[in-house]
VEXGUBA-844522 format. One record per atom (N, C-alpha, C, O): residue in one letter; y, x, z. Coordinates in steps of 0.05 Angstrom, whole numbers, plus 32768, in hexadecimal, padded with zeros to 4 digits. Layout:
# VEXGUBA-844522
aYXZ ...
***
This chain:
# VEXGUBA-844522
e7DD9805F818C e7DEA804D819C e7E00805D81AB e7E15805281AF q7DFA807681B2 q7E0E808681BF q7E25808C81AD q7E3C809281B6 t7E20808B8192 t7E358091817F t7E48807A817C t7E60807E8175 m7E3F80628181 m7E50804A817D m7E6780498190 m7E64804C81A8 p7E8080458186 p7E9780408198 p7E93802781A7 p7E898013819D q7E9B802781C1 q7E95801181D3 q7EAB7FFC81D4 q7EA77FE681DF n7EC3800381CB n7ED97FF081CC n7EED7FF681B6 n7EE9800A81A7 q7F027FE681B4 q7F157FE9819E q7F24800481A0 q7F2A8010818C g7F2A800C81B9 g7F37802681BC g7F27803D81B1 g7F32804F81A3 e7F0D803D81B6 e7EFC805281AB e7EFA8050818D e7EF98064817F k7EF980388183 k7EF980348165 k7F1380408159 k7F12804E8145 d7F2A803A8165 d7F438044815A d7F448062815B d7F4E806E8148 e7F39806E8170 e7F38808B8172 e7F278097815B e7F2E80AB8150 l7F11808A8156 l7EFF80938141 l7F0B80908125 l7F0880A18114 y7F1A807A8121 y7F2880768108 y7F3C808C8103 y7F3C809880ED v7F4C80928117 v7F6080A78115 v7F5380C28110 v7F5B80D280FE y7F3E80C8811F y7F3180E2811C y7F2580E58100 y7F2780FA80F4 s7F1880D080F6 s7F0B80D280DC s7F1F80D680C6 s7F1A80E580B3 e7F3780CA80C8 e7F4B80CD80B3 e7F5780E980B4 e7F5D80F5809F e7F5B80F480CC e7F65810F80CF e7F51812380C4 e7F58813780B7 l7F37811E80CA l7F22813080C0 l7F20812E80A1 l7F1D81428094 a7F2381168096 a7F2281128079 a7F398122806C a7F35812E8057 k7F5081218079 k7F67812F806D k7F61814D806B k7F67815A8057 e7F5581598080 e7F4F81758080 e7F39817B806C e7F3A8190805E l7F25816A806A l7F0F816E8057 l7F18816C803A l7F0E817A8029 r7F2C815B8035 r7F378159801A r7F4481738012 r7F43817C7FFB k7F5281808025 k7F5F8199801F k7F4A81AE8016 k7F5081C08006 q7F3281AB8021 q7F1C81BE801A q7F0B81B48003 q7EF781C07FFC e7F13819D7FF8 e7F0581907FE1 e7EE881897FE8 e7ED6818B7FD7 k7EE381828001 k7EC8817A800A k7EC6815C8009 k7EC2814F801E v7EC881507FF1 v7EC781337FEF v7EAB81297FF6 v7EA981138001 d7E9681387FF1 d7E7B812F7FF8 d7E78812B8016 d7E6A8119801F v7E85813C8026 v7E83813A8043 v7E938122804C v7E8A8114805F i7EAA811D803F i7EB981058046 i7EA980EC8041 i7EA980D98051 d7E9B80EB802A d7E8A80D38024 d7E7480CF8039 d7E6E80B98040 i7E6880E58042 i7E5380E38056 i7E5F80D88070 i7E5380C7807D m7E7780E18077 m7E8480D78090 m7E8A80B9808E m7E8480AA80A1 y7E9580B18077 y7E9C80948074 y7E8280838073 y7E82806D807E d7E6D808D8067 d7E54807E8066 d7E48807B8082 d7E3D80678088 l7E4B80908092 l7E42808E80AE l7E51807880BD l7E46806880CC m7E6C807680B8 m7E7B806180C5 m7E74804680BB m7E76803280CA v7E6C804480A2 v7E62802A8098 v7E48802380A7 v7E44800C80AF n7E36803680AA n7E1D803180B8 n7E21802980D5 n7E11801B80E1 l7E38803380E1 l7E3E802C80FD l7E4C801180FE l7E5280078114 g7E51800580E7 g7E5E7FEA80E7 g7E7C7FEC80EA g7E897FD780F0 l7E88800380E6 l7EA5800680EA l7EB4800080D0 l7ECB7FF780D2 y7EA9800580B9 y7EB58000809F y7EA37FEE808E y7E8B7FF18090 p7EAE7FDC807E p7E9E7FCC806C p7E907FDD8057 p7E797FD8804F s7E9E7FF2804D s7E9380038039 s7EA1801E8039 s7EB580218047 r7E978031802A r7EA3804B8028 r7EC0804A801F r7ED180598028 y7EC68037800E y7EE180368002 y7EF28020800E y7F0B8021800B q7EE7800D801C q7EF77FF9802A q7EF67FFF8048 q7EE57FF78057 r7F0A800E8050 r7F0B8019806C r7F1F8008807C r7F37800E807B i7F157FF48089 i7F267FE08097 i7F257FE480B5 i7F0F7FE680C1 h7F3C7FE580C1 h7F3E7FE880DE h7F3F7FCC80EC h7F367FC98102 h7F4B7FB980DF h7F4C7F9E80E9 h7F437F8B80D3 h7F527F8580C0 r7F2A7F8380D5 r7F1D7F7480BF r7F1D7F5780C5 r7F147F4E80DB m7F267F4780B2 m7F247F2A80B4 m7F0D7F2180A2 m7F0B7F2A808B s7EFC7F1080AD s7EE47F07809E s7EEC7EF18089 s7F017EE5808B d7EDA7EED8077 d7EDC7ED78063 d7EF37EDB804F d7EFD7EC88044 l7EFB7EF4804B l7F0F7EFA8036 l7F017F0A801F l7EF47F1E8024 t7F047F008007 t7EF67F0C7FF0 t7EFE7F2A7FED t7F167F307FEB p7EEB7F3C7FED p7EF17F597FEC p7EF17F647FCF p7EDF7F747FC9 n7F037F5B7FBE n7F057F667FA3 n7F197F7D7FA2 n7F307F797FAA p7F117F947F99 p7F247FAA7F97 p7F3B7FA47F84 p7F527FAA7F89 v7F347F987F6D v7F487F917F58 v7F477F747F52 v7F317F697F4F w7F5E7F677F4F w7F607F4A7F4B w7F6E7F447F30 w7F7F7F547F28 t7F677F2E7F24 t7F777F247F0E t7F8D7F127F1B t7F8A7F087F31 l7FA37F0F7F0C l7FB97EFF7F17 l7FAF7EE27F1B l7FB77ED57F2E e7F9F7ED87F08 e7F967EBD7F0A e7F847EB87F22 e7F867EA37F30 d7F727ECB7F28 d7F607EC87F3F d7F6E7EC87F59 d7F657EBC7F6D s7F857ED47F5A s7F947ED57F73 s7FA27EBB7F7A s7FA87EB57F91 g7FA87EAB7F65 g7FB87E937F69 g7FD67E987F6A g7FE57E867F6D y7FDD7EB17F68 y7FFA7EB87F68 y80047EBE7F4C y801A7ECB7F49 d7FF67EB67F38 d7FFC7EBE7F1D d80177EB47F13 d80257EC17F04 d80207E9C7F1C d80397E917F12 d80507EA47F1B d80617EAB7F0A k80517EAB7F34 k80667EBD7F3E k80647ED97F32 k80797EE57F2A l804C7EE37F30 l80497EFF7F26 l80507F007F09 l805B7F147F00 k804A7EEB7EFA k80517EEB7EDD k806F7EE77EDA k807B7EF27EC7 e807C7ED97EED e80997ED67EEC e80A67EF17EF0 e80BA7EF87EE3 l809B7F017F02 l80A57F1C7F06 l80A17F2D7EED l80B27F3D7EE6 e808A7F2A7EE1 e80857F397EC8 e809A7F317EB2 e80A47F437EA4 d80A07F187EB1 d80B37F0F7E9D d80CF7F1B7EA1 d80DF7F1D7E8E n80D57F227EBA n80EF7F2D7EC0 n80EE7F4B7EC6 n81017F567ED2 w80D97F597EBD w80D57F747EC5 w80EB7F877EBC w80F17F9A7ECB e80F77F837EA5 e810B7F967E9C e81247F947EAD e81317FA87EB3 v812C7F7C7EB4 v81437F787EC6 v813D7F857EE1 v814E7F927EED i81257F7F7EEC i811D7F8B7F05 i811C7FA97F04 i81247FB77F17 r81137FB47EEE r81137FD17EEA r812F7FDD7EEC r81347FF07EFA d81417FD07EDE d815D7FDB7EDF d81697FD97EFA d81777FEC7F03 e81637FC37F09 e816D7FC17F24 e81607FD67F36 e816E7FE17F47 a81467FDA7F33 a81387FED7F44 a8143800A7F3F a814780187F53 l814780117F27 l8151802C7F21 l816D80307F2C l817580457F35 e817D801A7F2C e8198801C7F38 e8196801E7F56 e81A6802C7F62 l818380107F62 l817F80127F7F l8177802E7F87 l818280397F9A i8166803A7F78 i815E80567F7D i817680687F7B i8179807B7F8B r818680647F67 r819E80757F63 r81B280737F79 r81BE80867F81 l81B6805A7F84 l81CB80557F97 l81C380587FB4 l81D4805A7FC5 t81A980577FBA t81A080577FD6 t81A580727FE3 t819C80867FDA p81B480727FFA p81B8808B8008 p819F80958015 p818C8085801A e819E80AE801B e818680BB8025 e817B80AE803E e816380AC8041 q818D80A58050 q8183809A8069 q8175807F8066 q816780768078 n81778072804F n816A8059804A n8151805C8039 n814580488031 v814980758034 v8130807A8025 v811A807F8038 v811D808E804C t810280738034 t80EB80778044 t80D780888034 t80D18082801D y80CE809E8040 y80BC80B08032 y809F80A98038 y8098809E804E g808D80AF8025 g807180AA8029 g806580BC803E g807280CF8048 m804C80B78046 m803F80C6805B m803880E28051 m802B80E5803D d804080F68061 d803981118059 d801B8117805B d8012812C8051 a800D81068069 a7FF0810A806C a7FE181068051 a7FCC8111804D i7FED80F6803F i7FDF80F08027 i7FEE80F7800D i7FE380F77FF8 a800880FE8010 a801881077FF9 a801A81257FFA a80208131800F n801681327FE3 n8018814F7FE2 n803481597FEA n8037816E7FF6 i8049814A7FE2 i806481507FEA i807181357FF2 i807781247FE2 k80758132800C k807E81198017 k8097810E8009 k809980F68004 e80AA81208004 e80C481187FF9 e80C1810E7FDC e80D481027FD2 n80AA81127FD0 n80A681087FB4 n809D80EB7FB3 n809B80E07F9D w809880DF7FCA w808E80C47FCB w80A280B37FDB w80A280B57FF4 k80B280A47FCE k80C880967FDA k80C480777FD9 k80BA806D7FC5 h80CD806A7FEE h80CC804C7FEF h80E880427FF4 h80F7804C8004 y80EE802D7FE5 y8108801F7FE9 y810180027FF1 y80FB7FF17FE0 f81037FFC800B f80F97FE38015 f810D7FCC8011 f81257FCF8015 i81027FB68008 i81117F9D8004 i810A7F8A801A i811A7F798023 h80F17F8C8023 h80E67F7B8039 h80D07F8A8047 h80C17F99803A g80CF7F878062 g80B97F948071 g80C17FAF807D g80D97FB6807D n80AD7FBD8087 n80B27FD78094 n80C37FD580AD n80D27FE880B4 n80C27FBE80BA n80D17FB980D3 n80EF7FBA80CF n80FE7FBF80E1 g80F77FB680B6 g81147FB680B0 g811E7F9A80A9 g810F7F8780A9 e81387F9980A2 e81447F80809A e81387F77807F e81357F87806C s81317F5D807C s81267F538064 s813C7F4C8050 s81507F3E8057 f813A7F558038 f814D7F508023 f81697F55802C f817B7F44802A p816F7F6D8035 p818A7F74803E p819E7F738027 p81967F798010 s81B67F6D802D s81CB7F6A8018 s81CF7F85800A s81D57F857FF2 r81CC7F9C8018 r81D07FB5800B r81BC7FBA7FF5 r81C17FCA7FE2 v81A57FAD7FF7 v81907FAF7FE2 v81947F987FCD v81947F9D7FB5 c81977F7F7FD7 c81987F687FC5 c81B17F687FB4 c81B27F5B7F9F d81C67F757FBD d81DF7F777FAD d81D97F877F93 d81E67F837F7F v81C67F997F96 v81BE7FAA7F7F v81A77F9E7F6F v81A57FA27F57 t81967F8F7F7D t817E7F847F70 t817D7F657F73 t816A7F5A7F7E p81927F577F69 p81937F3A7F6D p817C7F2A7F60 p81727F177F6C t81737F327F48 t815D7F247F3B t81447F267F4B t81367F137F50 l813E7F3F7F54 l81267F447F63 l81267F347F7D l81127F277F84 c813C7F357F8C c813E7F277FA5 c813C7F097FA1 c812E7EFB7FB1 n81497EFE7F8D n81487EE17F88 n812C7ED87F81 n81247EC17F88 l811C7EE97F74 l81017EE17F6C l80EE7EE27F83 l80D97ED47F82 l80F37EF17F98 l80DF7EF57FAD l80E87EEC7FC9 l80D77EE97FDA k81027EE87FCE k810A7EE37FEA k81007EC97FF5 k80FE7EC6800E d80F97EB67FE4 d80EF7E9C7FED d80D27E987FE5 d80C97E827FE0 y80C37EAE7FE4 y80A77EAD7FDB y80957EB47FF3 y808F7ECB7FF8 p808B7E9F8002 p807D7EA4801B p80647EB68019 p80607EC6802B p80547EB58004 p803D7EC88003 p80457EE58006 p80357EF5800F a805E7EEC7FFE a80677F078001 a80777F0B801B a80727F1E802A t808A7EF98020 t809C7EFC8037 t808D7EF88052 t80967F028066 m80777EE98052 m80687EE4806A m804F7EF4806D m803F7EEF807F c804A7F07805B c80327F17805C c80337F2A8075 c80447F3B8076 p80217F278088 p80217F38809F p801D7F568097 p800C7F5D8087 l802E7F6780A3 l802E7F83809D l80337F898080 l802C7F9E8076 g80407F768072 g80457F798056 g80617F838050 g80727F838062 s80667F8A8038 s80817F938030 s80867F8E8012 s80737F898003 i809F7F8F800B i80A87F8E7FEF i80B97FA77FEC i80CC7FAB7FFB k80B37FB87FD8 k80C17FD17FD6 k80BF7FDC7FBA k80AE7FD57FAB i80D27FEE7FB4 i80D17FFE7F9C i80C480197FA4 i80CC80257FB8 s80B080217F95 s80A1803A7F9A s80A8804E7F84 s80A480497F6C y80B180657F8D y80B9807B7F7A y80A680927F80 y80A4809C7F96 i8099809C7F6B i808880B47F6D i809280C87F59 i809280C37F41 a809A80DF7F63 a80A680F47F53 a809081027F42 a807981007F48 p809981117F2E p808681217F1E p807781357F30 p8082813F7F44 g805E813A7F2A g804F814E7F39 g804681447F54 g804181557F66 t8042812A7F57 t803A811F7F71 t801E81157F70 t801581087F5D h800F811B7F85 h7FF381117F88 h7FF181047FA4 h7FF581117FB8 i7FEB80EA7FA3 i7FE780DB7FBC i7FC980D97FC0 i7FBB80CC7FB1 e7FC080E57FD6 e7FA380E77FDB e7F9780CB7FDF e7FA580B87FE5 p7F7D80C97FDC p7F6F80AF7FE2 p7F7580A57FFE p7F7480B48011 h7F7C808B7FFF h7F83807F8019 h7F8080618017 h7F7C80568001 t7F818053802D t7F7F8036802E t7F94802B8041 t7FA0803A8050 s7F998011803F s7FAC80048051 s7F9F7FFE806C s7FAD7FF88080 n7F848000806E n7F757FFA8086 n7F757FDD808E n7F6D7FD680A4 v7F7D7FCB807C v7F7C7FAE8081 v7F717FA08069 v7F717FAB8053 n7F667F88806D n7F5A7F798056 n7F667F5E8052 n7F5B7F4D8044 f7F7E7F59805E f7F897F3E805E f7FA17F3C804A f7FB17F29804C r7FA47F4E8038 r7FB97F4D8025 r7FB17F58800A r7F9D7F688008 l7FBF7F517FF5 l7FBD7F5E7FDB l7FD77F6C7FD5 l7FEC7F657FE0 r7FD67F7F7FC3 r7FEF7F8D7FBB r7FF37F8A7F9D r7FE17F917F8D a800A7F807F96 a80127F7E7F7A a80247F957F73 a80367F9C7F82 q801E7FA17F5C q802F7FB77F52 q803A7FAE7F37 q802B7FA77F24 l80557FAF7F34 l80627FAA7F1B l806D7FC57F11 l80817FCE7F1C p80617FD17EFD p806B7FEB7EF3 p80877FE77EE6 p808A7FD77ED3 l809A7FF67EEF l80B57FF47EE5 l80BC800C7ED4 l80C980097EBF f80B480237EDC f80B8803B7ECB f809E804C7ECC f809780577EE1 v8090804C7EB6 v8078805C7EB3 v807F80747EA1 v808980707E8B p807B808D7EAB p808380A47E9C p807980A47E7F p806180A37E7B p808B80A57E6C p808280A97E50 p807780C57E4D p808380D97E56 l806080C87E40 l805280E17E3F l805C80F17E27 l806080E77E11 n8060810C7E2B n8066811D7E15 n804D81277E07 n8037811F7E0F e805081397DF3 e803981417DE4 e802481517DF4 e800E81557DEB t802C815B7E0B t801A816B7E1B t800D815B7E32 t7FFD81667E41 e801581427E35 e800B81327E4B e7FF8811C7E42 e7FF981137E2B t7FE681147E54 t7FD280FF7E4E t7FD480E87E62 t7FE180EB7E77 s7FC880D27E5C s7FCA80BB7E6D s7FBD80C07E88 s7FC480B27E9C d7FAA80D37E8A d7F9E80D97EA4 d7FB180E67EB7 d7FAB80E97ECF m7FC980ED7EAE m7FDC80FB7EC0 m7FEC80E77ED0 m7FFA80F07EE3 v7FEB80CD7ECA v7FFA80B97ED9 v7FE780A27EDD v7FE280927ECA k7FDC809F7EF5 k7FC6808C7EF8 k7FC280857F16 k7FCC80927F27 m7FB280707F1A m7FA980697F35 m7F8B80657F33 m7F8180577F22 y7F7C80717F46 y7F60806D7F48 y7F5A805C7F60 y7F66805F7F75 i7F4780497F5E i7F3F80387F74 i7F21803C7F77 i7F12803D7F64 n7F18803D7F91 n7EFC80407F97 n7EF080597F8B n7EDB80587F7E g7EFD80707F8F g7EF280897F86 g7EEF808C7F68 g7EDF809B7F5F g7F00807D7F59 g7EFF807E7F3C g7EEF80687F2F g7EED80677F17 q7EE580557F3F q7ED7803E7F34 q7EEA802E7F22 q7EE280237F0E y7F03802D7F2A y7F18801F7F1B y7F2E80347F15 y7F3780427F27 k7F3780357EFC k7F4D80467EF4 k7F6380347EEA k7F6080257ED7 i7F7B80367EF6 i7F9280267EEE i7FA580377EDE i7FB0804A7EE8 d7FA9802F7EC5 d7FBE803B7EB4 d7FD580277EB3 d7FD380117EA7 w7FEB802E7EC0 w8002801B7EC1 w800F80177EA6 w8012802A7E96 e80177FFE7EA1 e80277FF87E89 e80407FEB7E93 e803F7FD97EA4 p80577FF37E88 p80717FE77E91 p80707FC87E8E p806A7FBD7E79 g80777FBB7EA5 g80787F9E7EA5 g805E7F8F7EA7 g805D7F777EA6 k80487F9E7EAA k802D7F927EAC k80237F947EC9 k801D7FAA7ED2 m80217F7D7ED6 m801A7F7C7EF2 m7FFE7F867EF8 m7FEB7F807EE9 v7FFA7F957F0E v7FE07F9D7F18 v7FDD7F917F34 v7FF07F917F44 l7FC67F867F3A l7FC17F797F54 l7FA77F847F5F l7F927F827F53 f7FA97F8F7F77 f7F917F9A7F84 f7F927F977FA2 f7FA77F907FAD d7F7C7F9C7FAF d7F797F9B7FCC d7F7C7FB87FD6 d7F6B7FC87FD2 d7F937FBD7FE3 d7F987FD97FEB d7F897FE08005 d7F8D7FF6800F g7F787FCF800E g7F657FD68023 g7F4E7FE78018 g7F3F7FF48028 f7F4B7FE87FFE f7F387FFA7FF1 f7F4680147FEA f7F5E80157FE5 e7F3680297FEA e7F4180447FE6 e7F4F80467FCA e7F43803D7FB6 h7F6680517FCA h7F7480557FB0 h7F8380707FB1 h7F8B807A7FC7 e7F87807B7F9A e7F9280967F97 e7FA580967F7F e7F9F80897F6B v7FBC80A37F82 v7FD180A27F6D v7FD880BE7F65 v7FDC80D07F75 v7FDB80C17F4A v7FE380DB7F3F v7FF980D77F2B v7FF880C67F1A n800E80E87F2E n802280EA7F19 n802681077F12 n803681157F1F e801781117EFE e8018812C7EF6 e802A81307EDD e802B81457ED1 s803A811A7ED7 s804B811C7EBF s8065812A7EC7 s806981347EDD s8078812A7EB4 s809181387EB8 s80A781247EC1 s80BE812D7EC3 q80A1810A7EC5 q80B580F77ECC q80AA80E67EE4 q809280E57EE9 p80BD80D87EF2 p80B480C77F09 p80A680AE7F00 p80A880A57EE9 r809880A27F13 r808C80877F0F r809880747F23 r809A807B7F3B v80A0805C7F1A v80AD80497F2C v809F802E7F2A v809B80237F14 l809780237F40 l808A80097F42 l80987FF77F55 l80A580007F68 l80967FDD7F51 l809C7FC97F65 l80827FC27F73 l806E7FBA7F66 l80817FC47F8E l80697FBD7F9D l806E7FA47FAE l80837FA27FBB i805B7F917FAD i805E7F787FBC i80447F737FCA i802F7F707FBD d80447F717FE4 d802C7F6A7FF3 d802B7F4B7FF6 d803F7F3E7FFB l80137F407FF2 l800F7F247FF2 l7FF87F1C8005 l7FE47F2A8007 v7FFB7F068013 v7FE67EFC8024 v7FCC7EF88013 v7FCD7EED7FFD h7FB67F01801E h7F9D7EFD8010 h7F997EE08009 h7F9C7ECF801A p7F927EDA7FF0 p7F907EBD7FE7 p7F7B7EAD7FF6 p7F7C7E947FF5 d7F687EBA8003 d7F537EAB8012 d7F5C7EA4802E d7F4D7E97803D m7F737EAD8036 m7F7D7EA98051 m7F817E8B8057 m7F8F7E7D8048 t7F757E81806D t7F7A7E668076 t7F907E65808B t7F977E7A8096 e7F9A7E4E8092 e7FAF7E4C80A6 e7FA57E5680C1 e7FB47E6580CE p7F8D7E4E80CB p7F847E5980E5 p7F817E7880E4 p7F877E8580F8 m7F777E8380CE m7F757EA080CB m7F907EAD80CC m7F947EC280D8 f7FA47EA080BF f7FBF7EAB80BE f7FCB7EAB80DA f7FD97EBF80E2 r7FC77E9680EA r7FD17E958105 r7FC57EAB8116 r7FD27EB98126 e7FAA7EAF8113 e7F9C7EC48122 e7FA87EDF811B e7FAC7EF1812C l7FAC7EE38101 l7FB67EFC80F7 l7FD37F028101 l7FD87F18810A t7FE47EEE8100 t80007EF38109 t80017EF98127 t80117F088130 d7FEF7EEC8137 d7FED7EF28153 d7FE57F0F8158 d7FF07F1D8169 w7FD27F188148 w7FC97F34814A w7FDF7F488143 w7FE37F5C8150 v7FEE7F41812E v80047F538125 v801A7F54813B v80247F698140 k80207F3D8147 k80347F3D815C k802B7F4F8173 k803B7F5E817E q80127F4D817B q80077F5E8191 q80087F7B8189 q800F7F8C8199 l80027F818170 l80027F9C8166 l801F7FA78167 l80237FBE816F q80327F978160 q804E7FA08160 q80587FA4817D q80677FB78183 q804F7F92818F q80577F9581AB q804B7FAF81B7 q80597FBD81C6 n80327FB481B0 n80267FCD81BA n80347FE581B0 n80387FF981BE s803D7FE48197 s804B7FFA818B s80667FFF8199 s806E8016819E i80747FE981A0 i808E7FEB81AE i80897FF781CA i8099800881D2 q80757FEE81D8 q806F7FF881F2 q8068801681F2 q807180258203 q8058801E81DE q8052803B81DB q806A804B81D6 q806D806181E1 q807C804181C5 q8095805081BF q80A6805281D8 q80B2806881DD e80A8803D81E7 e80B8803E8200 e80AC80528214 e80BB80608221 m809280538216 m808580668228 m808B8083821F m80908094822F m808A80878205 m808F80A281FA m80AC80AA8200 m80B280C28206 e80BE809781FD e80DB809D8203 e80DF80A48220 e80F080B58226 k80D180968232 k80D4809B824F k80C980B78256 k80D480C48267 q80B480BF8248 q80A780D8824E q80B780F08242 q80B48106824B a80C880EA822E a80D780FF8221 a80ED810A8232 a80FC811C822A 
***
């Protein structure tokens, strides 16, 4: 009982500490110790499972690591995107080519071996302007297909973005820490392999390897990014995906209102913390 955190603040501190410890243990390749730590947190009631590490858990949402398009109920829109994948690919590659450095968002250095190798080009979300003209002028098809699609545009803490992973990049196992959304991936450029490369060099693992995702250009992948996932691109060319966060299909209107209230409070707390830090500086 003395081990149990007594309030949300203590839980948050434990979450942060455990992830920092896991990062250091991964550097030492002590995966077995990481598993023991996460299993202990499951026993304490802090995580649903070793691989689903949720900091804000909503009940009554189906916890499937990988989804079919049909089971999600979003299959019509996702298949429409598949049907237009080549046009979307060309727009995305042009966006990558034209975007100035100041508008590129880099991945977290805590989980990417080289932060600058993991780039995001946001179309919606990340506390920025949604579907800005500087993006939609370059990606009109993509913007027109998604700008009026509420499951994506209204997804709390969600985003729509192009994800670029350079050759030689390893993104360590991580989770989104939430269970109220699904993530759709539309592969736009999957590195063609040369005679010295194998399919294992470009992949995503979910749940410690329980699921292995081999991307196919234009073939949608749908998963719950609240479950642990790991990405590797050991090929000689970049990998480019369209990422779309979607409201979990089991979400009810009362649950959605509760969730949006929580997100607003979270954002207000973040603003207040930033203001305090600026005053102290």
